[in-house]
TIDO-691130 format. One line per field, with one value per residue (C-alpha): x, y, z; residue in one letter; residue number from 1. Coordinates in steps of 0.5 Angstrom, whole numbers, plus 500, padded with zeros to 3 digits. Layout:
N
c1 X ...;
c2 Y ...;
c3 Z ...;
residuo A ...;
num NUM ...;
***
This chain:
645
c1 507 503 508 514 510 510 517 521 522 523 529 531 531 535 540 541 541 545 550 550 558 559 554 556 552 551 550 544 541 541 539 533 531 531 527 522 522 520 515 512 512 509 503 501 500 496 492 490 489 485 481 480 480 477 483 482 488 488 495 495 502 501 497 499 495 491 488 482 476 481 485 488 492 497 495 495 489 488 482 481 481 488 490 489 493 499 500 500 505 510 510 511 516 520 521 522 528 531 530 534 540 541 538 542 548 552 549 554 548 545 545 540 536 534 533 528 525 524 521 516 514 514 509 504 504 503 497 493 494 491 485 483 484 489 494 492 493 500 502 498 503 509 508 508 514 518 515 518 525 525 522 528 533 537 537 543 537 533 527 528 527 522 518 519 516 510 508 509 505 499 498 498 492 488 491 488 481 482 484 478 474 477 476 469 468 471 467 460 462 467 472 477 477 474 469 466 465 462 457 455 455 447 446 449 443 439 445 448 454 453 458 458 450 448 447 450 448 454 455 456 461 465 465 467 473 475 475 479 485 484 484 491 494 491 492 485 482 484 489 493 498 504 504 507 512 514 517 524 525 529 524 524 521 516 514 513 509 504 503 503 504 502 497 493 492 486 483 484 481 475 474 476 471 466 460 461 461 455 451 452 450 451 459 459 456 462 467 464 464 471 474 470 473 480 480 478 482 489 487 487 493 497 495 501 506 513 516 516 515 510 506 506 504 498 496 496 492 487 487 486 480 477 478 474 468 468 468 463 458 458 462 468 470 471 475 479 480 483 487 490 491 493 499 502 502 503 509 511 510 515 520 520 521 527 530 529 532 538 539 538 543 537 534 526 524 520 522 529 528 525 527 529 525 531 536 532 527 526 524 520 516 514 512 507 504 504 500 496 493 493 488 484 486 481 484 489 489 486 481 477 478 477 471 468 468 465 459 458 458 452 448 448 443 447 446 453 453 452 456 462 460 461 467 470 468 472 478 479 480 484 488 489 492 497 499 500 503 509 510 510 514 519 520 518 520 527 531 532 537 544 549 553 547 544 551 551 544 543 538 538 542 538 537 532 529 527 522 520 518 514 510 509 506 502 499 497 494 491 485 483 485 482 476 471 473 473 467 462 457 458 465 466 461 465 472 471 466 464 471 467 460 455 448 442 439 446 445 450 455 449 446 453 453 446 448 447 452 454 456 460 463 464 471 474 471 474 481 481 479 485 490 488 488 495 497 495 499 505 506 502 503 508 507 499 500 504 499 493 497 498 491 488 494 490 487 494 497 492 493 500 500 496 490 494 493 500 499 492 494 500 496 491 495 502 503 498 501 508 505 502 509 513 508 508 516 517 512 510 516 521 517 512 516 523 521 518 521 529 530 525 524 529 534 533 534 540 542 540 544 550 550 549 554 559 558 561 568 571 575 574 575 569 564 567 565 558 557 559 555 549 550 551 544 541 543 541 534 533 536 532 525 526 525 519 516;
c2 445 451 451 451 457 461 459 459 467 466 462 467 473 469 467 474 477 473 470 476 477 469 469 476 481 477 470 474 476 469 465 469 470 462 461 466 463 456 459 462 456 452 457 456 449 450 455 450 444 449 453 447 441 444 441 447 446 448 446 447 449 450 454 461 464 461 466 464 464 466 461 462 457 459 456 456 457 456 457 460 467 465 462 468 472 467 467 475 476 470 471 479 478 473 478 484 480 478 485 488 483 488 495 494 492 498 498 496 494 489 483 487 489 482 480 486 484 477 479 484 478 473 478 479 471 471 476 472 465 467 463 468 476 476 472 477 483 480 480 486 490 485 489 495 494 492 498 502 499 499 506 508 503 509 512 517 521 525 525 517 517 522 518 512 515 518 511 508 514 514 507 507 511 506 500 503 503 496 493 496 493 486 488 489 483 479 482 481 474 471 469 471 465 466 460 462 469 468 463 468 474 474 473 481 483 488 488 495 498 503 509 516 515 513 506 504 498 493 491 498 500 494 494 501 500 495 499 504 499 498 506 506 500 501 509 511 518 522 517 517 522 516 513 518 519 512 513 515 508 504 503 495 497 501 496 491 495 498 491 485 487 492 496 490 488 492 490 483 484 487 481 476 479 480 475 480 487 484 485 492 496 503 500 498 505 508 503 505 513 513 508 512 519 516 514 521 525 521 521 529 529 525 529 535 531 531 526 519 515 519 519 511 512 516 511 506 510 511 504 502 506 502 496 498 501 493 491 496 495 487 485 482 477 483 487 482 481 488 487 480 484 490 487 485 492 496 492 493 500 501 497 500 507 504 502 509 512 507 510 517 516 516 523 522 529 527 535 533 527 526 522 516 511 510 509 504 501 495 499 503 498 494 501 502 495 497 504 500 495 501 505 499 498 493 486 488 486 492 493 487 488 496 496 490 495 501 496 493 500 502 496 496 499 501 508 511 507 512 517 511 510 517 518 512 514 520 517 513 519 522 516 515 522 522 515 517 524 520 516 522 526 521 517 522 529 532 530 535 531 534 531 527 523 522 519 514 512 505 499 495 488 482 480 487 486 479 480 486 481 476 482 485 478 478 485 483 476 475 479 475 468 469 473 467 465 473 476 470 468 461 461 465 460 454 457 461 457 460 463 470 472 469 468 466 473 476 478 484 479 477 484 487 483 487 494 499 499 506 504 498 502 509 507 505 512 516 512 514 521 522 519 524 530 527 526 534 537 533 531 536 542 542 549 548 545 551 556 552 552 559 561 556 558 557 550 548 549 546 539 540 541 535 538 541 535 535 543 542 536 540 546 542 536 537 544 543 537 540 546 541 537 543 546 539 539 546 548 541 537 543 548 544 537 539 545 542 536 535 542 544 540 535 540 544 537 536 543 542 536 538 544 539 534 540 539 532 534 528 532 529 536 539 534 535 542 541 536 542 547 542 541 548 549 544 546 553 551 548 554 559 555 548 551 555 548;
c3 496 500 505 500 496 503 506 500 501 508 506 501 506 512 507 504 511 515 509 505 506 504 498 495 492 485 489 494 488 484 490 492 485 484 490 488 481 484 489 483 479 485 485 478 480 486 482 477 483 487 481 476 480 487 491 497 502 510 513 521 523 530 536 536 541 547 552 555 550 544 541 534 530 525 519 511 508 500 496 489 492 495 489 485 490 490 483 483 489 487 479 480 486 482 476 480 484 477 474 481 479 474 476 483 480 483 490 495 500 495 500 505 499 497 504 505 498 500 507 503 499 505 509 503 503 510 509 503 506 513 516 521 522 527 522 517 521 522 515 514 519 516 509 513 516 509 506 511 510 503 501 506 503 501 508 507 503 507 502 503 510 510 505 509 516 512 509 516 520 515 515 522 522 517 521 528 525 522 529 532 527 528 536 535 530 536 541 537 535 539 534 529 524 517 517 524 522 515 519 524 520 519 526 527 523 527 532 535 538 543 543 545 547 541 537 531 526 528 521 518 524 523 516 515 521 517 510 514 514 507 505 508 505 498 498 498 498 504 506 499 501 502 496 491 496 496 490 494 494 489 482 483 490 487 482 488 492 487 483 487 495 500 496 493 501 502 496 497 505 502 497 503 507 502 505 511 507 503 509 510 504 507 508 501 498 502 499 492 493 496 490 485 488 488 481 479 484 482 475 475 479 474 468 470 474 471 475 471 477 480 474 474 482 481 476 481 486 480 478 486 486 480 484 490 485 483 490 492 487 489 483 487 482 477 482 483 475 475 481 477 470 473 477 470 466 472 474 467 467 473 471 464 468 471 465 462 469 468 461 463 469 474 471 473 470 464 461 461 456 449 443 447 442 438 444 448 443 447 453 448 446 452 455 449 451 458 456 452 457 462 458 456 449 446 447 452 459 462 456 459 467 467 462 466 472 469 466 473 476 471 472 480 483 489 492 489 483 478 481 480 473 471 475 472 465 466 469 463 459 464 464 457 456 462 460 452 455 458 452 447 452 454 447 442 439 440 446 452 456 456 451 455 458 451 448 454 454 452 453 459 460 459 466 466 459 460 466 462 456 461 464 457 455 461 459 453 454 461 460 454 457 464 463 463 470 473 469 467 472 471 470 477 480 478 479 486 489 496 497 494 496 492 492 488 488 486 479 478 474 469 469 467 460 458 459 453 447 449 456 454 449 453 456 449 446 452 451 444 446 451 446 441 445 448 441 439 445 445 438 433 437 443 445 446 454 456 453 456 463 463 461 467 472 478 476 473 480 484 480 480 488 488 490 496 501 503 505 508 512 514 517 520 523 523 525 531 533 533 537 542 542 543 549 552 552 554 559 561 561 562 566 570 571 571 574 580 580 578 578 584 590 588 587 594 597 594 596 603 603 601 606 612 609 611 618 618 618 621 626 633 636 632 634 642 641 638 644 649 645 646 653 655 651 655 662 660 658 665 669 665 664 668 675 673 672;
residuo M V Q A I V F L P L L G C L A A G L L G R F L G A R G C G I L T S A L L T V S A I L S W I V F V D V G V Y G H D A H V R L F T W I S A G A L A V D W A L K V D P L V A V M L V V V T N V S A L V H I Y S I G Y M D E D P H Q P R F F S Y L S L F T L A M L M L V T A D N L V Q L F F G W E G V G L A S Y L L I G F W Y L K P E A N A A A I K A F I V N R I G D F G F A L G I F A L Y A M I G S V G Y E T I F A E A K S L A G K T I H F A G R D F D A L T V I C L L L F M G A M G K S A Q F L L H T W L P D A M E G P T P V S A L I H A A T M V T A G V F M V A R L S P L F E L A P T A L T V V T F V G A T T A F F A A T V G L V Q N D I K R I V A Y S T C S Q L G Y M F V G M G V G A Y S V G M F H L F T H A S F K A L L F L G A G S V L R A M H H E Q D I R K M G G L R N R I P F T Y A V M V V G T L A L T G F P L T A G F F S K D A I I E A A Y A S D G A A A Q Y A F W L T V I A A A L T S F Y G W R L I F V V F H G N S R A D R H T L E H A H E S P W V M T V P L A F L A L G A L V L G L G F K G I F T G P E G V A R F F R D S L F S A S N H K I L E D M H H V P I W V A S S A T V M M L A G F L V A Y W F Y I R D P E A P K R L A E R Q D L L Y R F L L N K W Y F D E I Y D F L L V R P A M W L G R V L W K Q G D G W L I D G F G P D G V S A R V I D V T N R V V R L Q T G Y L Y H Y A F V M L I G V A A I I T W F L V W G G G S;
num 1 2 3 4 5 6 7 8 9 10 11 12 13 14 15 16 17 18 19 20 21 22 23 24 25 26 27 28 29 30 31 32 33 34 35 36 37 38 39 40 41 42 43 44 45 46 47 48 49 50 51 52 53 54 55 56 57 58 59 60 61 62 63 64 65 66 67 68 69 70 71 72 73 74 75 76 77 78 79 80 81 82 83 84 85 86 87 88 89 90 91 92 93 94 95 96 97 98 99 100 101 102 103 104 105 106 107 108 109 110 111 112 113 114 115 116 117 118 119 120 121 122 123 124 125 126 127 128 129 130 131 132 133 134 135 136 137 138 139 140 141 142 143 144 145 146 147 148 149 150 151 152 153 154 155 156 157 158 159 160 161 162 163 164 165 166 167 168 169 170 171 172 173 174 175 176 177 178 179 180 181 182 183 184 185 186 187 188 189 190 191 192 193 194 195 196 197 198 199 200 201 202 203 204 205 206 207 208 209 210 211 212 213 214 215 216 217 218 219 220 221 222 223 224 225 226 227 228 229 230 231 232 233 234 235 236 237 238 239 240 241 242 243 244 245 246 247 248 249 250 251 252 253 254 255 256 257 258 259 260 261 262 263 264 265 266 267 268 269 270 271 272 273 274 275 276 277 278 279 280 281 282 283 284 285 286 287 288 289 290 291 292 293 294 295 296 297 298 299 300 301 302 303 304 305 306 307 308 309 310 311 312 313 314 315 316 317 318 319 320 321 322 323 324 325 326 327 328 329 330 331 332 333 334 335 336 337 338 339 340 341 342 343 344 345 346 347 348 349 350 351 352 353 354 355 356 357 358 359 360 361 362 363 364 365 366 367 368 369 370 371 372 373 374 375 376 377 378 379 380 381 382 383 384 385 386 387 388 389 390 391 392 393 394 395 396 397 398 399 400 401 402 403 404 405 406 407 408 409 410 411 412 413 414 415 416 417 418 419 420 421 422 423 424 425 426 427 428 429 430 431 432 433 434 435 436 437 438 439 440 441 442 443 444 445 446 447 448 449 450 451 452 453 454 455 456 457 458 459 460 461 462 463 464 465 466 467 468 469 470 471 472 473 474 475 476 477 478 479 480 481 482 483 484 485 486 487 488 489 490 491 492 493 494 495 496 497 498 499 500 501 502 503 504 505 506 507 508 509 510 511 512 513 514 515 516 517 518 519 520 521 522 523 524 525 526 527 528 529 530 531 532 533 534 535 536 537 538 539 540 541 542 543 544 545 546 547 548 549 550 551 552 553 554 555 556 557 558 559 560 561 562 563 564 565 566 567 568 569 570 571 572 573 574 575 576 577 578 579 580 581 582 583 584 585 586 587 588 589 590 591 592 593 594 595 596 597 598 599 600 601 602 603 604 605 606 607 608 609 610 611 612 613 614 615 616 617 618 619 620 621 622 623 624 625 626 627 628 629 630 631 632 633 634 635 636 637 638 639 640 641 642 643 644 645;
***
């Protein structure tokens, strides 16, 4: 069963990629969607079998690497943590595949699209089912490759190519640290298998890594290097710049990246290695600090963005920060809970945005929308549901998972926990504001679209609305239905068992349920405050945002330009790199290497050779004449100088 879950997307990828001409565009969509649907159904069966009945699975497929002391099998490991990820990845991917049949119906390259989409899902499944770090790294790079192919799917657009390259390069920066962390772990333990690593982790306590003349705590260095990979893959602060630009890909790709695959890989990796991270409190402090900073930073930028997909993208960046706060304060199951619920309402918001784009002839600027709730009422309803879940409205999925992270941050005694608590509370208000801003500007008020676009705006076909309905249902019920196994101490111990870190003295899951009432209600209060401000700005007094932006022009431009990170990186990194490349090209390669090589010594040798070759005329009398001159020269030498000797 596990093999089927993992390899059915591979079958779909190969079928669409190799047999696309025979299957046709619609055939590729139906086949890949059917295979992913089967995989999703099997994932729920595995979820119950593993989580409820405790039937973990470990399937060894073959020996992958055997080199000296390094022996790596290709195996599929399924425990409760993996079962959660299987459900998330396959279910969201199946719905995205089905939705894409309608969304991409006019694209001439649908077989290639569905092949890439299935490849993306396959790579993520390879990542989560790995039983060692090398296999995980294979899937890690696989999702990077698939994201590059899908973000740049419309490769005739220069913006799409630039976004794909940017995502690829930024992730390579994080992956360099991730690879170093794997190397260091193997050097210290002599294995890359999870079981051996967790068994030997405590033996690393007190050990150091010598670098640059100093000794550093081994566990801290290893965990920080591993987290560097998570920062790139999950678009955390400083390595976040690729995520908003990834919106150049088709909208279903954005939904898959943001809800179930690539960006969740970093969160899963930290949860998977939680027994290791728990032994490195300094590293956990960094995780908490970076996560909280990301949650706040992305929320501030989302306040003023005008591209509908970028607003939702910055929302993803912010929510990933929440997940890392949960991991950093030691509430690993709570962080996974938010990953689990977030997948439904974030996929819902992205696919809902895609339905809006389809109705608006792919216009993405929300300033050119308005009054769409009567034109596309179903899309309006499901996006309201998604926004309620995102902002943490009581009893929705986001209410249970996001509030639990805020409570865990307050209950934690970690060095950055209080910093994380206050920033996540503030971010909750900002999230509510930009979430409802999107709803009010796009669906309420008077239309700002041109007459032709507005007249032709209509609801999406059923093949797109059915996935939206399923995701809306998940956004409503997943939190209430599964909070016991993610947030209750007994439920977590019973469901996750030893797949996540747990210890008898680890009380965070218990302490978070005893925080003061003002802490427990803080996120809800902030949610209401954000809603009321958005309502006043965009329903009651639509001119208020413009007046505020004019009065706070400096702050407005700072946020609109995303804290100027792209400009800073361009000045500090891109331009110096281009200058260095130009110098090495013009001076190093052109003047030095070519000047003294092909254009220098080599050219002179060729010139001399060409002149000497002219002496070889092929005429006998020329050679006889030269011989006579030589004989005359020899005789002269003997007559003049030879007699003296």
